[in-house]
MILOLO-29714 format. One record per atom (N, C-alpha, C, O): residue number from 1; atom name; x, y, z. Coordinates in steps of 0.02 Angstrom, whole numbers. Layout:
BEGIN
{site NUM,'CA',{X,Y,Z}}
...
***
This chain:
BEGIN
{site 1,'N',{-483,-2421,-5145}}
{site 1,'CA',{-492,-2434,-5046}}
{site 1,'C',{-523,-2486,-5030}}
{site 1,'O',{-580,-2487,-5054}}
{site 2,'N',{-507,-2539,-4995}}
{site 2,'CA',{-564,-2575,-4975}}
{site 2,'C',{-610,-2562,-4941}}
{site 2,'O',{-624,-2506,-4919}}
{site 3,'N',{-642,-2619,-4931}}
{site 3,'CA',{-713,-2592,-4892}}
{site 3,'C',{-705,-2598,-4834}}
{site 3,'O',{-685,-2654,-4817}}
{site 4,'N',{-715,-2542,-4775}}
{site 4,'CA',{-700,-2574,-4692}}
{site 4,'C',{-754,-2580,-4651}}
{site 4,'O',{-783,-2527,-4639}}
{site 5,'N',{-770,-2621,-4630}}
{site 5,'CA',{-834,-2609,-4581}}
{site 5,'C',{-816,-2562,-4523}}
{site 5,'O',{-865,-2567,-4485}}
{site 6,'N',{-796,-2542,-4511}}
{site 6,'CA',{-763,-2482,-4432}}
{site 6,'C',{-786,-2429,-4467}}
{site 6,'O',{-833,-2397,-4442}}
{site 7,'N',{-758,-2409,-4533}}
{site 7,'CA',{-782,-2358,-4568}}
{site 7,'C',{-836,-2338,-4590}}
{site 7,'O',{-857,-2280,-4592}}
{site 8,'N',{-871,-2404,-4614}}
{site 8,'CA',{-956,-2388,-4630}}
{site 8,'C',{-975,-2390,-4553}}
{site 8,'O',{-1000,-2337,-4534}}
{site 9,'N',{-971,-2417,-4525}}
{site 9,'CA',{-1004,-2390,-4456}}
{site 9,'C',{-991,-2320,-4436}}
{site 9,'O',{-1030,-2274,-4422}}
{site 10,'N',{-930,-2323,-4438}}
{site 10,'CA',{-908,-2230,-4399}}
{site 10,'C',{-958,-2201,-4452}}
{site 10,'O',{-1012,-2188,-4426}}
{site 11,'N',{-956,-2192,-4499}}
{site 11,'CA',{-988,-2147,-4554}}
{site 11,'C',{-1064,-2145,-4542}}
{site 11,'O',{-1096,-2094,-4557}}
{site 12,'N',{-1086,-2186,-4522}}
{site 12,'CA',{-1163,-2177,-4515}}
{site 12,'C',{-1194,-2179,-4419}}
{site 12,'O',{-1244,-2196,-4387}}
{site 13,'N',{-1151,-2160,-4411}}
{site 13,'CA',{-1160,-2142,-4331}}
{site 13,'C',{-1124,-2067,-4319}}
{site 13,'O',{-1069,-2067,-4291}}
{site 14,'N',{-1146,-2025,-4332}}
{site 14,'CA',{-1112,-1971,-4356}}
{site 14,'C',{-1162,-1902,-4282}}
{site 14,'O',{-1138,-1872,-4235}}
{site 15,'N',{-1218,-1904,-4302}}
{site 15,'CA',{-1279,-1875,-4264}}
{site 15,'C',{-1282,-1897,-4198}}
{site 15,'O',{-1287,-1956,-4180}}
{site 16,'N',{-1275,-1836,-4153}}
{site 16,'CA',{-1258,-1827,-4074}}
{site 16,'C',{-1302,-1877,-4046}}
{site 16,'O',{-1294,-1915,-3998}}
{site 17,'N',{-1352,-1870,-4086}}
{site 17,'CA',{-1415,-1912,-4023}}
{site 17,'C',{-1419,-1976,-4061}}
{site 17,'O',{-1448,-2017,-4026}}
{site 18,'N',{-1405,-1997,-4112}}
{site 18,'CA',{-1381,-2063,-4135}}
{site 18,'C',{-1329,-2111,-4100}}
{site 18,'O',{-1328,-2172,-4092}}
{site 19,'N',{-1285,-2059,-4083}}
{site 19,'CA',{-1238,-2078,-4032}}
{site 19,'C',{-1264,-2100,-3953}}
{site 19,'O',{-1264,-2156,-3927}}
{site 20,'N',{-1279,-2054,-3935}}
{site 20,'CA',{-1305,-2054,-3881}}
{site 20,'C',{-1369,-2109,-3876}}
{site 20,'O',{-1364,-2156,-3836}}
{site 21,'N',{-1410,-2103,-3905}}
{site 21,'CA',{-1479,-2183,-3909}}
{site 21,'C',{-1408,-2237,-3924}}
{site 21,'O',{-1415,-2288,-3890}}
{site 22,'N',{-1365,-2239,-3951}}
{site 22,'CA',{-1322,-2290,-3958}}
{site 22,'C',{-1280,-2317,-3902}}
{site 22,'O',{-1270,-2378,-3901}}
{site 23,'N',{-1256,-2281,-3859}}
{site 23,'CA',{-1224,-2286,-3807}}
{site 23,'C',{-1285,-2305,-3749}}
{site 23,'O',{-1273,-2354,-3715}}
{site 24,'N',{-1339,-2274,-3739}}
{site 24,'CA',{-1392,-2317,-3696}}
{site 24,'C',{-1430,-2379,-3741}}
{site 24,'O',{-1481,-2404,-3719}}
{site 25,'N',{-1409,-2396,-3789}}
{site 25,'CA',{-1460,-2479,-3808}}
{site 25,'C',{-1407,-2520,-3812}}
{site 25,'O',{-1423,-2579,-3801}}
{site 26,'N',{-1325,-2508,-3829}}
{site 26,'CA',{-1297,-2566,-3826}}
{site 26,'C',{-1295,-2604,-3766}}
{site 26,'O',{-1313,-2663,-3767}}
{site 27,'N',{-1270,-2569,-3700}}
{site 27,'CA',{-1294,-2615,-3645}}
{site 27,'C',{-1346,-2649,-3629}}
{site 27,'O',{-1342,-2703,-3600}}
{site 28,'N',{-1419,-2611,-3654}}
{site 28,'CA',{-1474,-2628,-3646}}
{site 28,'C',{-1461,-2687,-3689}}
{site 28,'O',{-1450,-2742,-3662}}
{site 29,'N',{-1461,-2681,-3756}}
{site 29,'CA',{-1443,-2748,-3795}}
{site 29,'C',{-1400,-2805,-3759}}
{site 29,'O',{-1419,-2860,-3778}}
{site 30,'N',{-1373,-2805,-3734}}
{site 30,'CA',{-1324,-2846,-3712}}
{site 30,'C',{-1349,-2875,-3641}}
{site 30,'O',{-1334,-2931,-3623}}
{site 31,'N',{-1388,-2835,-3604}}
{site 31,'CA',{-1436,-2882,-3552}}
{site 31,'C',{-1481,-2897,-3573}}
{site 31,'O',{-1510,-2932,-3532}}
{site 32,'N',{-1513,-2891,-3624}}
{site 32,'CA',{-1557,-2920,-3626}}
{site 32,'C',{-1565,-2985,-3667}}
{site 32,'O',{-1614,-3023,-3664}}
{site 33,'N',{-1501,-2995,-3712}}
{site 33,'CA',{-1486,-3058,-3751}}
{site 33,'C',{-1462,-3108,-3676}}
{site 33,'O',{-1488,-3164,-3669}}
{site 34,'N',{-1410,-3083,-3623}}
{site 34,'CA',{-1397,-3110,-3569}}
{site 34,'C',{-1452,-3140,-3538}}
{site 34,'O',{-1448,-3196,-3515}}
{site 35,'N',{-1523,-3093,-3537}}
{site 35,'CA',{-1576,-3133,-3485}}
{site 35,'C',{-1610,-3182,-3541}}
{site 35,'O',{-1640,-3229,-3513}}
{site 36,'N',{-1612,-3184,-3611}}
{site 36,'CA',{-1636,-3216,-3667}}
{site 36,'C',{-1601,-3292,-3650}}
{site 36,'O',{-1633,-3345,-3647}}
{site 37,'N',{-1530,-3285,-3641}}
{site 37,'CA',{-1500,-3362,-3643}}
{site 37,'C',{-1490,-3384,-3569}}
{site 37,'O',{-1446,-3426,-3557}}
{site 38,'N',{-1515,-3368,-3537}}
{site 38,'CA',{-1481,-3363,-3444}}
{site 38,'C',{-1528,-3436,-3451}}
{site 38,'O',{-1572,-3445,-3493}}
{site 39,'N',{-1506,-3488,-3398}}
{site 39,'CA',{-1522,-3537,-3386}}
{site 39,'C',{-1572,-3541,-3308}}
{site 39,'O',{-1587,-3596,-3285}}
{site 40,'N',{-1593,-3482,-3278}}
{site 40,'CA',{-1636,-3467,-3233}}
{site 40,'C',{-1674,-3506,-3229}}
{site 40,'O',{-1717,-3507,-3274}}
{site 41,'N',{-1678,-3553,-3179}}
{site 41,'CA',{-1759,-3606,-3157}}
{site 41,'C',{-1797,-3543,-3111}}
{site 41,'O',{-1858,-3537,-3110}}
{site 42,'N',{-1768,-3516,-3088}}
{site 42,'CA',{-1819,-3474,-3031}}
{site 42,'C',{-1848,-3426,-3067}}
{site 42,'O',{-1804,-3391,-3091}}
{site 43,'N',{-1910,-3406,-3084}}
{site 43,'CA',{-1950,-3358,-3114}}
{site 43,'C',{-1911,-3359,-3210}}
{site 43,'O',{-1897,-3310,-3244}}
{site 44,'N',{-1906,-3417,-3223}}
{site 44,'CA',{-1878,-3422,-3269}}
{site 44,'C',{-1883,-3379,-3335}}
{site 44,'O',{-1843,-3344,-3367}}
{site 45,'N',{-1965,-3398,-3345}}
{site 45,'CA',{-2029,-3369,-3387}}
{site 45,'C',{-2016,-3287,-3389}}
{site 45,'O',{-2022,-3252,-3439}}
{site 46,'N',{-2002,-3269,-3334}}
{site 46,'CA',{-2009,-3182,-3304}}
{site 46,'C',{-1949,-3160,-3347}}
{site 46,'O',{-1953,-3123,-3396}}
{site 47,'N',{-1880,-3194,-3317}}
{site 47,'CA',{-1828,-3161,-3343}}
{site 47,'C',{-1820,-3163,-3434}}
{site 47,'O',{-1796,-3121,-3471}}
{site 48,'N',{-1845,-3219,-3446}}
{site 48,'CA',{-1830,-3216,-3526}}
{site 48,'C',{-1884,-3170,-3571}}
{site 48,'O',{-1883,-3155,-3631}}
{site 49,'N',{-1925,-3156,-3521}}
{site 49,'CA',{-1997,-3105,-3551}}
{site 49,'C',{-1950,-3042,-3568}}
{site 49,'O',{-1938,-3012,-3621}}
{site 50,'N',{-1926,-3033,-3494}}
{site 50,'CA',{-1877,-2964,-3488}}
{site 50,'C',{-1826,-2971,-3531}}
{site 50,'O',{-1822,-2920,-3564}}
{site 51,'N',{-1784,-3012,-3547}}
{site 51,'CA',{-1735,-3000,-3605}}
{site 51,'C',{-1773,-2988,-3662}}
{site 51,'O',{-1754,-2940,-3695}}
{site 52,'N',{-1828,-3022,-3686}}
{site 52,'CA',{-1840,-2997,-3736}}
{site 52,'C',{-1873,-2924,-3760}}
{site 52,'O',{-1873,-2895,-3814}}
{site 53,'N',{-1906,-2906,-3689}}
{site 53,'CA',{-1911,-2818,-3687}}
{site 53,'C',{-1868,-2800,-3690}}
{site 53,'O',{-1864,-2762,-3738}}
{site 54,'N',{-1808,-2805,-3655}}
{site 54,'CA',{-1764,-2783,-3652}}
{site 54,'C',{-1720,-2740,-3720}}
{site 54,'O',{-1701,-2682,-3730}}
{site 55,'N',{-1717,-2818,-3765}}
{site 55,'CA',{-1674,-2828,-3817}}
{site 55,'C',{-1719,-2788,-3888}}
{site 55,'O',{-1695,-2774,-3943}}
{site 56,'N',{-1791,-2778,-3861}}
{site 56,'CA',{-1817,-2730,-3915}}
{site 56,'C',{-1829,-2675,-3909}}
{site 56,'O',{-1861,-2639,-3947}}
{site 57,'N',{-1805,-2663,-3860}}
{site 57,'CA',{-1829,-2591,-3834}}
{site 57,'C',{-1742,-2551,-3848}}
{site 57,'O',{-1733,-2491,-3852}}
{site 58,'N',{-1688,-2603,-3854}}
{site 58,'CA',{-1638,-2590,-3868}}
{site 58,'C',{-1649,-2566,-3974}}
{site 58,'O',{-1640,-2518,-4012}}
{site 59,'N',{-1664,-2610,-3975}}
{site 59,'CA',{-1662,-2596,-4064}}
{site 59,'C',{-1705,-2538,-4071}}
{site 59,'O',{-1690,-2484,-4096}}
{site 60,'N',{-1761,-2558,-4044}}
{site 60,'CA',{-1804,-2466,-4050}}
{site 60,'C',{-1745,-2411,-4037}}
{site 60,'O',{-1733,-2364,-4075}}
{site 61,'N',{-1721,-2421,-3993}}
{site 61,'CA',{-1652,-2349,-3992}}
{site 61,'C',{-1621,-2352,-4054}}
{site 61,'O',{-1610,-2296,-4078}}
{site 62,'N',{-1597,-2412,-4097}}
{site 62,'CA',{-1546,-2400,-4143}}
{site 62,'C',{-1615,-2370,-4190}}
{site 62,'O',{-1616,-2309,-4200}}
{site 63,'N',{-1654,-2398,-4209}}
{site 63,'CA',{-1680,-2379,-4271}}
{site 63,'C',{-1705,-2312,-4264}}
{site 63,'O',{-1718,-2282,-4317}}
{site 64,'N',{-1718,-2277,-4196}}
{site 64,'CA',{-1745,-2220,-4188}}
{site 64,'C',{-1684,-2164,-4212}}
{site 64,'O',{-1686,-2115,-4248}}
{site 65,'N',{-1629,-2196,-4176}}
{site 65,'CA',{-1547,-2156,-4185}}
{site 65,'C',{-1527,-2138,-4273}}
{site 65,'O',{-1492,-2098,-4304}}
{site 66,'N',{-1584,-2211,-4292}}
{site 66,'CA',{-1551,-2203,-4380}}
{site 66,'C',{-1591,-2158,-4420}}
{site 66,'O',{-1580,-2123,-4470}}
{site 67,'N',{-1661,-2173,-4368}}
{site 67,'CA',{-1717,-2120,-4422}}
{site 67,'C',{-1678,-2043,-4412}}
{site 67,'O',{-1677,-1998,-4454}}
{site 68,'N',{-1653,-2042,-4356}}
{site 68,'CA',{-1658,-1936,-4334}}
{site 68,'C',{-1601,-1929,-4404}}
{site 68,'O',{-1603,-1895,-4456}}
{site 69,'N',{-1558,-1970,-4382}}
{site 69,'CA',{-1481,-1965,-4425}}
{site 69,'C',{-1526,-1961,-4507}}
{site 69,'O',{-1502,-1929,-4554}}
{site 70,'N',{-1579,-1993,-4511}}
{site 70,'CA',{-1585,-2013,-4589}}
{site 70,'C',{-1550,-2058,-4635}}
{site 70,'O',{-1550,-2058,-4697}}
{site 71,'N',{-1518,-2099,-4586}}
{site 71,'CA',{-1493,-2144,-4629}}
{site 71,'C',{-1515,-2222,-4608}}
{site 71,'O',{-1480,-2262,-4577}}
{site 72,'N',{-1571,-2230,-4630}}
{site 72,'CA',{-1623,-2302,-4601}}
{site 72,'C',{-1591,-2381,-4617}}
{site 72,'O',{-1592,-2437,-4591}}
{site 73,'N',{-1563,-2348,-4677}}
{site 73,'CA',{-1522,-2403,-4708}}
{site 73,'C',{-1470,-2424,-4682}}
{site 73,'O',{-1442,-2476,-4700}}
{site 74,'N',{-1449,-2382,-4634}}
{site 74,'CA',{-1348,-2400,-4620}}
{site 74,'C',{-1398,-2421,-4545}}
{site 74,'O',{-1401,-2372,-4508}}
{site 75,'N',{-1428,-2468,-4524}}
{site 75,'CA',{-1443,-2509,-4482}}
{site 75,'C',{-1369,-2548,-4485}}
{site 75,'O',{-1343,-2563,-4538}}
{site 76,'N',{-1339,-2563,-4419}}
{site 76,'CA',{-1267,-2620,-4411}}
{site 76,'C',{-1291,-2695,-4450}}
{site 76,'O',{-1254,-2725,-4489}}
{site 77,'N',{-1367,-2720,-4430}}
{site 77,'CA',{-1363,-2766,-4471}}
{site 77,'C',{-1365,-2762,-4562}}
{site 77,'O',{-1341,-2808,-4595}}
{site 78,'N',{-1381,-2730,-4579}}
{site 78,'CA',{-1403,-2705,-4638}}
{site 78,'C',{-1328,-2695,-4668}}
{site 78,'O',{-1324,-2720,-4724}}
{site 79,'N',{-1270,-2666,-4647}}
{site 79,'CA',{-1207,-2634,-4656}}
{site 79,'C',{-1170,-2712,-4648}}
{site 79,'O',{-1147,-2729,-4703}}
{site 80,'N',{-1161,-2758,-4599}}
{site 80,'CA',{-1146,-2820,-4585}}
{site 80,'C',{-1160,-2843,-4646}}
{site 80,'O',{-1115,-2839,-4687}}
{site 81,'N',{-1216,-2868,-4665}}
{site 81,'CA',{-1238,-2886,-4730}}
{site 81,'C',{-1238,-2870,-4794}}
{site 81,'O',{-1246,-2910,-4840}}
{site 82,'N',{-1227,-2800,-4799}}
{site 82,'CA',{-1186,-2792,-4873}}
{site 82,'C',{-1104,-2772,-4864}}
{site 82,'O',{-1072,-2739,-4905}}
{site 83,'N',{-1081,-2798,-4805}}
{site 83,'CA',{-986,-2832,-4790}}
{site 83,'C',{-988,-2872,-4824}}
{site 83,'O',{-958,-2879,-4877}}
{site 84,'N',{-1034,-2913,-4792}}
{site 84,'CA',{-1012,-2992,-4799}}
{site 84,'C',{-1028,-3025,-4889}}
{site 84,'O',{-1004,-3076,-4915}}
{site 85,'N',{-1076,-2973,-4916}}
{site 85,'CA',{-1093,-2997,-4982}}
{site 85,'C',{-1060,-2972,-5029}}
{site 85,'O',{-1059,-2996,-5086}}
{site 86,'N',{-1015,-2894,-5004}}
{site 86,'CA',{-966,-2897,-5041}}
{site 86,'C',{-901,-2951,-5030}}
{site 86,'O',{-878,-2984,-5076}}
{site 87,'N',{-885,-2954,-4981}}
{site 87,'CA',{-822,-3005,-4964}}
{site 87,'C',{-837,-3080,-4984}}
{site 87,'O',{-789,-3119,-4990}}
{site 88,'N',{-888,-3097,-4993}}
{site 88,'CA',{-920,-3155,-5046}}
{site 88,'C',{-932,-3155,-5098}}
{site 88,'O',{-943,-3206,-5130}}
{site 89,'N',{-934,-3086,-5126}}
{site 89,'CA',{-954,-3070,-5202}}
{site 89,'C',{-1025,-3092,-5216}}
{site 89,'O',{-1038,-3104,-5275}}
{site 90,'N',{-1073,-3098,-5173}}
{site 90,'CA',{-1135,-3107,-5174}}
{site 90,'C',{-1196,-3063,-5223}}
{site 90,'O',{-1176,-3005,-5228}}
{site 91,'N',{-1244,-3069,-5248}}
{site 91,'CA',{-1264,-3022,-5279}}
{site 91,'C',{-1313,-2986,-5239}}
{site 91,'O',{-1365,-3014,-5219}}
{site 92,'N',{-1291,-2886,-5219}}
{site 92,'CA',{-1338,-2868,-5184}}
{site 92,'C',{-1405,-2868,-5196}}
{site 92,'O',{-1432,-2857,-5250}}
{site 93,'N',{-1440,-2883,-5129}}
{site 93,'CA',{-1496,-2873,-5136}}
{site 93,'C',{-1540,-2797,-5120}}
{site 93,'O',{-1523,-2748,-5086}}
{site 94,'N',{-1598,-2810,-5156}}
{site 94,'CA',{-1609,-2727,-5139}}
{site 94,'C',{-1671,-2730,-5060}}
{site 94,'O',{-1712,-2774,-5047}}
{site 95,'N',{-1660,-2688,-5035}}
{site 95,'CA',{-1696,-2685,-4972}}
{site 95,'C',{-1722,-2624,-4968}}
{site 95,'O',{-1684,-2575,-4965}}
{site 96,'N',{-1814,-2615,-4969}}
{site 96,'CA',{-1838,-2559,-4991}}
{site 96,'C',{-1862,-2543,-4891}}
{site 96,'O',{-1901,-2580,-4859}}
{site 97,'N',{-1836,-2495,-4869}}
{site 97,'CA',{-1861,-2463,-4799}}
{site 97,'C',{-1891,-2406,-4834}}
{site 97,'O',{-1878,-2371,-4882}}
{site 98,'N',{-1948,-2414,-4779}}
{site 98,'CA',{-2019,-2345,-4787}}
{site 98,'C',{-1995,-2315,-4732}}
{site 98,'O',{-1982,-2340,-4677}}
{site 99,'N',{-1988,-2238,-4758}}
{site 99,'CA',{-1987,-2183,-4705}}
{site 99,'C',{-2012,-2169,-4673}}
{site 99,'O',{-1995,-2121,-4639}}
***
C-alpha cells in the first residue's frame, strides 16, 4: 500500500488530549504566522513579537500533545519530511529525539 500522508497524520493524533491541544494550537499557529508576515506599520515590532510568541506557543501545544501521546517523533514536520524523502527516494536521516 502506498504511503499516505493523511493516514500517517491521523495515526499519530489518536489521543484525545493530543487532538484537543492540536485543535487549540492550529488556529494560534495560523494567527501567529499572519502576525509575523503582516505589514502593519503602527506598532509593527510589537505585532511581529506577538506573532512570534503565538507561533511558539502553538508549537509548544503540538509538542506537548505528541509527548502525551508518546510519539514525539511524529510531529508533523518530521512526518512530512519522511513523506518527501520516500517520494524522492532519499536516504532516511536518523533523527534522535530525547524523551
